[in-house]
VMD Tcl script that builds the backbone (N, CA, C; Angstrom):
set m [mol new atoms 423]
animate dup $m
set s [atomselect $m all]
$s set {name element resname resid chain x y z} {
  {N N MET 1 A -12.901 2.893 -7.699}
  {CA C MET 1 A -12.655 1.888 -6.702}
  {C C MET 1 A -13.964 1.208 -6.321}
  {N N LYS 2 A -13.875 -0.001 -5.853}
  {CA C LYS 2 A -15.059 -0.787 -5.550}
  {C C LYS 2 A -15.792 -0.307 -4.320}
  {N N SER 3 A -15.092 0.223 -3.377}
  {CA C SER 3 A -15.738 0.547 -2.107}
  {C C SER 3 A -15.651 2.034 -1.814}
  {N N GLY 4 A -15.889 2.393 -0.538}
  {CA C GLY 4 A -16.021 3.777 -0.159}
  {C C GLY 4 A -14.731 4.521 0.093}
  {N N ARG 5 A -13.597 3.997 -0.286}
  {CA C ARG 5 A -12.346 4.674 0.032}
  {C C ARG 5 A -11.659 5.170 -1.226}
  {N N SER 6 A -10.810 6.174 -1.055}
  {CA C SER 6 A -10.026 6.681 -2.174}
  {C C SER 6 A -8.624 6.081 -2.116}
  {N N ALA 7 A -7.989 6.012 -3.287}
  {CA C ALA 7 A -6.629 5.465 -3.350}
  {C C ALA 7 A -5.680 6.281 -2.487}
  {N N THR 8 A -5.875 7.580 -2.441}
  {CA C THR 8 A -5.010 8.446 -1.632}
  {C C THR 8 A -5.113 8.083 -0.154}
  {N N GLN 9 A -6.324 7.868 0.317}
  {CA C GLN 9 A -6.512 7.545 1.732}
  {C C GLN 9 A -5.982 6.150 2.056}
  {N N VAL 10 A -6.091 5.216 1.136}
  {CA C VAL 10 A -5.557 3.879 1.365}
  {C C VAL 10 A -4.035 3.947 1.459}
  {N N GLU 11 A -3.411 4.708 0.593}
  {CA C GLU 11 A -1.951 4.877 0.667}
  {C C GLU 11 A -1.552 5.545 1.973}
  {N N ARG 12 A -2.304 6.524 2.379}
  {CA C ARG 12 A -2.060 7.195 3.657}
  {C C ARG 12 A -2.177 6.189 4.796}
  {N N ALA 13 A -3.215 5.354 4.759}
  {CA C ALA 13 A -3.423 4.340 5.798}
  {C C ALA 13 A -2.277 3.331 5.809}
  {N N LYS 14 A -1.795 2.934 4.645}
  {CA C LYS 14 A -0.662 2.001 4.582}
  {C C LYS 14 A 0.576 2.598 5.237}
  {N N ARG 15 A 0.805 3.895 5.019}
  {CA C ARG 15 A 1.957 4.552 5.663}
  {C C ARG 15 A 1.804 4.557 7.179}
  {N N LEU 16 A 0.585 4.795 7.664}
  {CA C LEU 16 A 0.351 4.799 9.114}
  {C C LEU 16 A 0.569 3.406 9.688}
  {N N LEU 17 A 0.051 2.385 9.018}
  {CA C LEU 17 A 0.245 1.009 9.483}
  {C C LEU 17 A 1.720 0.632 9.493}
  {N N ALA 18 A 2.441 1.012 8.444}
  {CA C ALA 18 A 3.879 0.706 8.379}
  {C C ALA 18 A 4.630 1.413 9.499}
  {N N SER 19 A 4.234 2.639 9.799}
  {CA C SER 19 A 4.926 3.372 10.869}
  {C C SER 19 A 4.687 2.742 12.231}
  {N N GLU 20 A 3.601 1.983 12.352}
  {CA C GLU 20 A 3.282 1.307 13.611}
  {C C GLU 20 A 3.777 -0.133 13.643}
  {N N GLY 21 A 4.525 -0.552 12.617}
  {CA C GLY 21 A 5.171 -1.857 12.674}
  {C C GLY 21 A 4.661 -2.902 11.717}
  {N N ASP 22 A 3.731 -2.558 10.821}
  {CA C ASP 22 A 3.240 -3.550 9.856}
  {C C ASP 22 A 4.189 -3.599 8.665}
  {N N SER 23 A 4.960 -4.670 8.579}
  {CA C SER 23 A 5.890 -4.841 7.466}
  {C C SER 23 A 5.247 -5.599 6.314}
  {N N GLY 24 A 4.030 -6.097 6.505}
  {CA C GLY 24 A 3.353 -6.870 5.481}
  {C C GLY 24 A 3.767 -8.327 5.463}
  {N N ASN 25 A 4.603 -8.734 6.422}
  {CA C ASN 25 A 5.113 -10.106 6.448}
  {C C ASN 25 A 4.437 -11.001 7.468}
  {N N ASN 26 A 3.567 -10.429 8.297}
  {CA C ASN 26 A 3.028 -11.192 9.410}
  {C C ASN 26 A 1.661 -10.620 9.791}
  {N N ALA 27 A 0.638 -11.451 9.841}
  {CA C ALA 27 A -0.701 -10.989 10.186}
  {C C ALA 27 A -0.773 -10.486 11.637}
  {N N ASP 28 A 0.016 -11.076 12.543}
  {CA C ASP 28 A 0.047 -10.588 13.927}
  {C C ASP 28 A 0.592 -9.166 13.995}
  {N N GLU 29 A 1.655 -8.905 13.225}
  {CA C GLU 29 A 2.207 -7.544 13.148}
  {C C GLU 29 A 1.142 -6.571 12.668}
  {N N CYS 30 A 0.448 -6.967 11.624}
  {CA C CYS 30 A -0.591 -6.115 11.057}
  {C C CYS 30 A -1.678 -5.833 12.085}
  {N N ALA 31 A -2.122 -6.863 12.779}
  {CA C ALA 31 A -3.169 -6.698 13.784}
  {C C ALA 31 A -2.723 -5.746 14.893}
  {N N SER 32 A -1.504 -5.894 15.344}
  {CA C SER 32 A -0.981 -5.008 16.392}
  {C C SER 32 A -0.843 -3.582 15.888}
  {N N ALA 33 A -0.333 -3.430 14.675}
  {CA C ALA 33 A -0.177 -2.098 14.088}
  {C C ALA 33 A -1.547 -1.445 13.897}
  {N N ALA 34 A -2.528 -2.208 13.433}
  {CA C ALA 34 A -3.871 -1.668 13.224}
  {C C ALA 34 A -4.468 -1.179 14.544}
  {N N TRP 35 A -4.250 -1.934 15.605}
  {CA C TRP 35 A -4.777 -1.501 16.903}
  {C C TRP 35 A -4.107 -0.200 17.353}
  {N N ARG 36 A -2.794 -0.085 17.131}
  {CA C ARG 36 A -2.101 1.149 17.520}
  {C C ARG 36 A -2.590 2.337 16.680}
  {N N VAL 37 A -2.831 2.130 15.402}
  {CA C VAL 37 A -3.383 3.203 14.558}
  {C C VAL 37 A -4.748 3.611 15.098}
  {N N TYR 38 A -5.587 2.630 15.371}
  {CA C TYR 38 A -6.916 2.918 15.919}
  {C C TYR 38 A -6.818 3.722 17.215}
  {N N GLU 39 A -5.952 3.285 18.130}
  {CA C GLU 39 A -5.824 3.984 19.415}
  {C C GLU 39 A -5.386 5.431 19.234}
  {N N LYS 40 A -4.400 5.655 18.377}
  {CA C LYS 40 A -3.914 7.024 18.155}
  {C C LYS 40 A -4.996 7.894 17.517}
  {N N LEU 41 A -5.708 7.347 16.548}
  {CA C LEU 41 A -6.789 8.111 15.926}
  {C C LEU 41 A -7.902 8.389 16.930}
  {N N ASN 42 A -8.266 7.383 17.692}
  {CA C ASN 42 A -9.337 7.519 18.673}
  {C C ASN 42 A -9.029 8.631 19.684}
  {N N VAL 43 A -7.824 8.622 20.226}
  {CA C VAL 43 A -7.444 9.631 21.219}
  {C C VAL 43 A -7.573 11.046 20.655}
  {N N ARG 44 A -7.196 11.218 19.404}
  {CA C ARG 44 A -7.205 12.544 18.808}
  {C C ARG 44 A -8.566 12.957 18.256}
  {N N LEU 45 A -9.394 12.005 17.912}
  {CA C LEU 45 A -10.685 12.337 17.305}
  {C C LEU 45 A -11.837 12.419 18.302}
  {N N VAL 46 A -11.729 11.752 19.442}
  {CA C VAL 46 A -12.808 11.812 20.434}
  {C C VAL 46 A -13.122 13.253 20.847}
  {N N PRO 47 A -12.135 14.126 21.071}
  {CA C PRO 47 A -12.484 15.501 21.416}
  {C C PRO 47 A -13.254 16.235 20.310}
  {N N LEU 48 A -13.062 15.832 19.067}
  {CA C LEU 48 A -13.742 16.477 17.945}
  {C C LEU 48 A -15.106 15.868 17.637}
  {N N LEU 49 A -15.208 14.533 17.733}
  {CA C LEU 49 A -16.406 13.827 17.277}
  {C C LEU 49 A -17.159 13.103 18.385}
  {N N GLY 50 A -16.542 12.982 19.545}
  {CA C GLY 50 A -17.122 12.200 20.622}
  {C C GLY 50 A -16.824 10.731 20.421}
  {N N SER 51 A -16.841 9.983 21.488}
  {CA C SER 51 A -16.545 8.557 21.433}
  {C C SER 51 A -17.542 7.813 20.548}
  {N N ALA 52 A -18.817 8.117 20.696}
  {CA C ALA 52 A -19.839 7.460 19.887}
  {C C ALA 52 A -19.666 7.801 18.407}
  {N N GLY 53 A -19.251 9.032 18.114}
  {CA C GLY 53 A -19.037 9.431 16.727}
  {C C GLY 53 A -17.885 8.681 16.084}
  {N N VAL 54 A -16.784 8.550 16.812}
  {CA C VAL 54 A -15.634 7.808 16.295}
  {C C VAL 54 A -16.013 6.345 16.075}
  {N N ASP 55 A -16.677 5.754 17.051}
  {CA C ASP 55 A -17.097 4.353 16.923}
  {C C ASP 55 A -18.033 4.167 15.731}
  {N N ALA 56 A -18.980 5.071 15.574}
  {CA C ALA 56 A -19.937 4.965 14.469}
  {C C ALA 56 A -19.233 5.055 13.118}
  {N N LEU 57 A -18.234 5.916 13.009}
  {CA C LEU 57 A -17.522 6.037 11.741}
  {C C LEU 57 A -16.664 4.810 11.457}
  {N N PHE 58 A -16.097 4.199 12.486}
  {CA C PHE 58 A -15.352 2.953 12.267}
  {C C PHE 58 A -16.289 1.828 11.833}
  {N N VAL 59 A -17.437 1.720 12.460}
  {CA C VAL 59 A -18.406 0.698 12.071}
  {C C VAL 59 A -18.845 0.935 10.627}
  {N N ARG 60 A -19.125 2.173 10.281}
  {CA C ARG 60 A -19.527 2.500 8.908}
  {C C ARG 60 A -18.405 2.148 7.926}
  {N N SER 61 A -17.182 2.441 8.284}
  {CA C SER 61 A -16.037 2.113 7.427}
  {C C SER 61 A -15.955 0.615 7.184}
  {N N ALA 62 A -16.129 -0.166 8.232}
  {CA C ALA 62 A -16.087 -1.624 8.096}
  {C C ALA 62 A -17.233 -2.121 7.224}
  {N N ARG 63 A -18.393 -1.522 7.372}
  {CA C ARG 63 A -19.528 -1.921 6.521}
  {C C ARG 63 A -19.252 -1.609 5.058}
  {N N LEU 64 A -18.646 -0.472 4.794}
  {CA C LEU 64 A -18.310 -0.120 3.413}
  {C C LEU 64 A -17.315 -1.103 2.810}
  {N N GLU 65 A -16.407 -1.606 3.620}
  {CA C GLU 65 A -15.329 -2.459 3.124}
  {C C GLU 65 A -15.634 -3.948 3.178}
  {N N GLN 66 A -16.661 -4.363 3.888}
  {CA C GLN 66 A -16.904 -5.794 4.041}
  {C C GLN 66 A -17.306 -6.464 2.732}
  {N N ALA 67 A -17.773 -5.719 1.759}
  {CA C ALA 67 A -18.084 -6.333 0.458}
  {C C ALA 67 A -16.810 -6.840 -0.211}
  {N N GLU 68 A -15.737 -6.101 -0.034}
  {CA C GLU 68 A -14.457 -6.499 -0.614}
  {C C GLU 68 A -13.646 -7.391 0.322}
  {N N PHE 69 A -13.791 -7.160 1.615}
  {CA C PHE 69 A -13.056 -7.923 2.635}
  {C C PHE 69 A -14.079 -8.490 3.621}
  {N N ALA 70 A -14.582 -9.674 3.321}
  {CA C ALA 70 A -15.648 -10.280 4.119}
  {C C ALA 70 A -15.269 -10.406 5.595}
  {N N SER 71 A -13.990 -10.562 5.875}
  {CA C SER 71 A -13.558 -10.710 7.267}
  {C C SER 71 A -13.867 -9.469 8.106}
  {N N LEU 72 A -14.100 -8.338 7.464}
  {CA C LEU 72 A -14.402 -7.114 8.215}
  {C C LEU 72 A -15.850 -7.073 8.709}
  {N N ALA 73 A -16.653 -8.056 8.341}
  {CA C ALA 73 A -18.039 -8.097 8.815}
  {C C ALA 73 A -18.099 -8.124 10.339}
  {N N GLU 74 A -17.138 -8.788 10.963}
  {CA C GLU 74 A -17.096 -8.850 12.431}
  {C C GLU 74 A -16.806 -7.484 13.052}
  {N N VAL 75 A -16.136 -6.638 12.302}
  {CA C VAL 75 A -15.775 -5.311 12.791}
  {C C VAL 75 A -16.936 -4.342 12.579}
  {N N ALA 76 A -17.842 -4.682 11.664}
  {CA C ALA 76 A -18.952 -3.804 11.303}
  {C C ALA 76 A -20.122 -3.943 12.263}
  {N N ALA 77 A -19.822 -3.978 13.543}
  {CA C ALA 77 A -20.835 -4.098 14.585}
  {C C ALA 77 A -20.409 -3.206 15.740}
  {N N PRO 78 A -21.363 -2.816 16.578}
  {CA C PRO 78 A -20.958 -2.031 17.748}
  {C C PRO 78 A -19.840 -2.760 18.508}
  {N N ASP 79 A -18.851 -2.039 18.920}
  {CA C ASP 79 A -17.666 -2.584 19.599}
  {C C ASP 79 A -16.864 -3.519 18.705}
  {N N GLY 80 A -17.054 -3.418 17.410}
  {CA C GLY 80 A -16.350 -4.276 16.471}
  {C C GLY 80 A -14.856 -4.051 16.433}
  {N N MET 81 A -14.418 -2.855 16.762}
  {CA C MET 81 A -12.976 -2.585 16.738}
  {C C MET 81 A -12.237 -3.492 17.710}
  {N N LYS 82 A -12.921 -3.952 18.735}
  {CA C LYS 82 A -12.289 -4.877 19.680}
  {C C LYS 82 A -11.974 -6.213 19.018}
  {N N ARG 83 A -12.673 -6.501 17.910}
  {CA C ARG 83 A -12.462 -7.754 17.181}
  {C C ARG 83 A -11.540 -7.604 15.982}
  {N N LEU 84 A -11.048 -6.394 15.740}
  {CA C LEU 84 A -10.224 -6.148 14.559}
  {C C LEU 84 A -8.981 -7.024 14.538}
  {N N GLY 85 A -8.270 -7.098 15.641}
  {CA C GLY 85 A -7.048 -7.899 15.692}
  {C C GLY 85 A -7.304 -9.359 15.370}
  {N N ALA 86 A -8.318 -9.934 15.990}
  {CA C ALA 86 A -8.646 -11.339 15.736}
  {C C ALA 86 A -9.024 -11.540 14.276}
  {N N CYS 87 A -9.736 -10.597 13.739}
  {CA C CYS 87 A -10.149 -10.656 12.329}
  {C C CYS 87 A -8.929 -10.667 11.404}
  {N N LEU 88 A -7.997 -9.771 11.644}
  {CA C LEU 88 A -6.814 -9.660 10.784}
  {C C LEU 88 A -5.899 -10.866 10.934}
  {N N ARG 89 A -5.840 -11.424 12.128}
  {CA C ARG 89 A -4.961 -12.584 12.368}
  {C C ARG 89 A -5.398 -13.828 11.601}
  {N N THR 90 A -6.640 -13.881 11.151}
  {CA C THR 90 A -7.118 -15.041 10.396}
  {C C THR 90 A -6.723 -14.983 8.925}
  {N N LEU 91 A -6.182 -13.851 8.489}
  {CA C LEU 91 A -5.863 -13.647 7.072}
  {C C LEU 91 A -4.390 -13.897 6.780}
  {N N GLU 92 A -4.096 -14.105 5.514}
  {CA C GLU 92 A -2.704 -14.139 5.066}
  {C C GLU 92 A -2.126 -12.742 5.276}
  {N N PRO 93 A -0.809 -12.608 5.477}
  {CA C PRO 93 A -0.219 -11.303 5.772}
  {C C PRO 93 A -0.575 -10.196 4.774}
  {N N ASP 94 A -0.461 -10.456 3.484}
  {CA C ASP 94 A -0.790 -9.428 2.498}
  {C C ASP 94 A -2.262 -9.031 2.566}
  {N N ALA 95 A -3.122 -10.028 2.729}
  {CA C ALA 95 A -4.558 -9.761 2.816}
  {C C ALA 95 A -4.890 -8.967 4.077}
  {N N ALA 96 A -4.216 -9.262 5.173}
  {CA C ALA 96 A -4.439 -8.529 6.420}
  {C C ALA 96 A -4.072 -7.065 6.241}
  {N N THR 97 A -2.928 -6.813 5.611}
  {CA C THR 97 A -2.502 -5.428 5.383}
  {C C THR 97 A -3.482 -4.709 4.467}
  {N N GLU 98 A -3.913 -5.379 3.402}
  {CA C GLU 98 A -4.867 -4.765 2.471}
  {C C GLU 98 A -6.197 -4.471 3.158}
  {N N ALA 99 A -6.686 -5.411 3.956}
  {CA C ALA 99 A -7.953 -5.201 4.658}
  {C C ALA 99 A -7.843 -4.044 5.646}
  {N N ALA 100 A -6.764 -4.007 6.412}
  {CA C ALA 100 A -6.581 -2.924 7.387}
  {C C ALA 100 A -6.430 -1.581 6.679}
  {N N ALA 101 A -5.650 -1.542 5.606}
  {CA C ALA 101 A -5.465 -0.287 4.864}
  {C C ALA 101 A -6.778 0.168 4.252}
  {N N SER 102 A -7.549 -0.757 3.762}
  {CA C SER 102 A -8.840 -0.428 3.173}
  {C C SER 102 A -9.799 0.118 4.236}
  {N N LEU 103 A -9.829 -0.530 5.395}
  {CA C LEU 103 A -10.672 -0.075 6.495}
  {C C LEU 103 A -10.284 1.333 6.936}
  {N N PHE 104 A -8.993 1.537 7.191}
  {CA C PHE 104 A -8.556 2.859 7.642}
  {C C PHE 104 A -8.651 3.894 6.527}
  {N N GLY 105 A -8.494 3.471 5.271}
  {CA C GLY 105 A -8.687 4.391 4.148}
  {C C GLY 105 A -10.120 4.894 4.099}
  {N N ALA 106 A -11.075 3.980 4.270}
  {CA C ALA 106 A -12.482 4.377 4.300}
  {C C ALA 106 A -12.756 5.282 5.497}
  {N N PHE 107 A -12.165 4.948 6.631}
  {CA C PHE 107 A -12.343 5.776 7.824}
  {C C PHE 107 A -11.799 7.189 7.582}
  {N N LEU 108 A -10.615 7.285 7.004}
  {CA C LEU 108 A -10.036 8.603 6.736}
  {C C LEU 108 A -10.876 9.384 5.726}
  {N N ASP 109 A -11.457 8.690 4.754}
  {CA C ASP 109 A -12.381 9.363 3.828}
  {C C ASP 109 A -13.569 9.953 4.583}
  {N N LEU 110 A -14.153 9.163 5.480}
  {CA C LEU 110 A -15.295 9.656 6.239}
  {C C LEU 110 A -14.905 10.820 7.147}
  {N N ILE 111 A -13.770 10.681 7.808}
  {CA C ILE 111 A -13.306 11.762 8.685}
  {C C ILE 111 A -13.105 13.040 7.876}
  {N N THR 112 A -12.477 12.908 6.722}
  {CA C THR 112 A -12.237 14.073 5.866}
  {C C THR 112 A -13.553 14.719 5.453}
  {N N THR 113 A -14.560 13.918 5.187}
  {CA C THR 113 A -15.876 14.451 4.837}
  {C C THR 113 A -16.452 15.265 5.991}
  {N N PHE 114 A -16.269 14.785 7.210}
  {CA C PHE 114 A -16.863 15.457 8.371}
  {C C PHE 114 A -16.064 16.642 8.888}
  {N N ILE 115 A -14.743 16.536 8.925}
  {CA C ILE 115 A -13.964 17.630 9.528}
  {C C ILE 115 A -13.086 18.355 8.524}
  {N N GLY 116 A -13.021 17.876 7.298}
  {CA C GLY 116 A -12.244 18.539 6.257}
  {C C GLY 116 A -10.826 17.992 6.152}
  {N N GLU 117 A -10.236 18.212 4.982}
  {CA C GLU 117 A -8.886 17.716 4.709}
  {C C GLU 117 A -7.848 18.384 5.605}
  {N N ARG 118 A -7.988 19.666 5.799}
  {CA C ARG 118 A -6.992 20.398 6.595}
  {C C ARG 118 A -6.940 19.880 8.036}
  {N N LEU 119 A -8.096 19.776 8.675}
  {CA C LEU 119 A -8.120 19.311 10.071}
  {C C LEU 119 A -7.727 17.837 10.158}
  {N N THR 120 A -8.104 17.043 9.162}
  {CA C THR 120 A -7.678 15.643 9.140}
  {C C THR 120 A -6.157 15.562 9.101}
  {N N ALA 121 A -5.541 16.385 8.247}
  {CA C ALA 121 A -4.080 16.393 8.155}
  {C C ALA 121 A -3.446 16.841 9.471}
  {N N VAL 122 A -4.057 17.793 10.152}
  {CA C VAL 122 A -3.542 18.243 11.450}
  {C C VAL 122 A -3.617 17.100 12.467}
  {N N VAL 123 A -4.726 16.377 12.487}
  {CA C VAL 123 A -4.889 15.243 13.399}
  {C C VAL 123 A -3.826 14.186 13.117}
  {N N LEU 124 A -3.645 13.853 11.848}
  {CA C LEU 124 A -2.657 12.831 11.489}
  {C C LEU 124 A -1.246 13.281 11.821}
  {N N ARG 125 A -0.946 14.523 11.563}
  {CA C ARG 125 A 0.393 15.030 11.850}
  {C C ARG 125 A 0.667 15.052 13.353}
  {N N SER 126 A -0.377 15.277 14.167}
  {CA C SER 126 A -0.167 15.273 15.616}
  {C C SER 126 A 0.159 13.869 16.129}
  {N N ALA 127 A -0.375 12.850 15.456}
  {CA C ALA 127 A -0.123 11.470 15.872}
  {C C ALA 127 A 1.122 10.886 15.227}
  {N N TRP 128 A 1.384 11.259 13.979}
  {CA C TRP 128 A 2.501 10.703 13.207}
  {C C TRP 128 A 3.250 11.837 12.502}
  {N N PRO 129 A 3.996 12.641 13.246}
  {CA C PRO 129 A 4.671 13.793 12.614}
  {C C PRO 129 A 5.668 13.380 11.533}
  {N N GLU 130 A 6.248 12.198 11.654}
  {CA C GLU 130 A 7.234 11.754 10.680}
  {C C GLU 130 A 6.598 11.154 9.434}
  {N N VAL 131 A 5.301 10.875 9.474}
  {CA C VAL 131 A 4.633 10.193 8.374}
  {C C VAL 131 A 3.662 11.090 7.619}
  {N N ALA 132 A 2.865 11.819 8.344}
  {CA C ALA 132 A 1.788 12.594 7.720}
  {C C ALA 132 A 2.349 13.752 6.904}
  {N N GLU 133 A 1.725 13.947 5.764}
  {CA C GLU 133 A 2.133 15.054 4.916}
  {C C GLU 133 A 1.598 16.362 5.483}
  {N N ALA 134 A 2.095 17.439 4.956}
  {CA C ALA 134 A 1.679 18.756 5.429}
  {C C ALA 134 A 0.206 18.969 5.092}
  {N N ALA 135 A -0.440 19.777 5.926}
  {CA C ALA 135 A -1.841 20.108 5.691}
  {C C ALA 135 A -1.949 20.937 4.408}
  {N N PRO 136 A -3.011 20.740 3.644}
  {CA C PRO 136 A -3.172 21.524 2.434}
  {C C PRO 136 A -3.372 22.990 2.769}
  {N N ARG 137 A -2.949 23.819 1.861}
  {CA C ARG 137 A -3.113 25.252 2.074}
  {C C ARG 137 A -4.545 25.638 1.761}
  {N N GLU 138 A -5.038 26.611 2.519}
  {CA C GLU 138 A -6.372 27.101 2.229}
  {C C GLU 138 A -6.280 28.055 1.047}
  {N N THR 139 A -7.309 28.010 0.226}
  {CA C THR 139 A -7.335 28.895 -0.923}
  {C C THR 139 A -8.553 29.793 -0.839}
  {N N LYS 140 A -8.408 31.010 -1.332}
  {CA C LYS 140 A -9.541 31.932 -1.380}
  {C C LYS 140 A -10.168 31.829 -2.743}
  {N N LYS 141 A -11.483 31.873 -2.752}
  {CA C LYS 141 A -12.201 31.815 -4.034}
  {C C LYS 141 A -12.702 33.169 -4.419}
}
mol reanalyze $m
mol bondsrecalc $m
mol representation Tube
mol addrep $m
């Protein structure tokens, strides 16, 4: 892949966006769904990473993705998440969904790197029990 995200995480992000109302037919829908995904992730991750940690990882995610989605450059700044909706609303519906999925895919990759796949799955399942897959089983080596 061109940027810092994995295909698995992008697919996971698309499922989260769809569960929050992004049908891929409207950039406003996508922007609203992206904000709801951000809010749910933020609430659950702040106790683990701190507010500054969550913000820093979102900014890093946007920086990783701005090469492919130039519109995310506005998000790749401190407090950039506040501009995410406006950024997505300027795009065609499909492009908005792809940009948001790519951003959240990169974010989920970073989160997984920091807290592990198992805890990431627990966080996602707590926010989206109907969407998130089961946490991976731990294996002994």
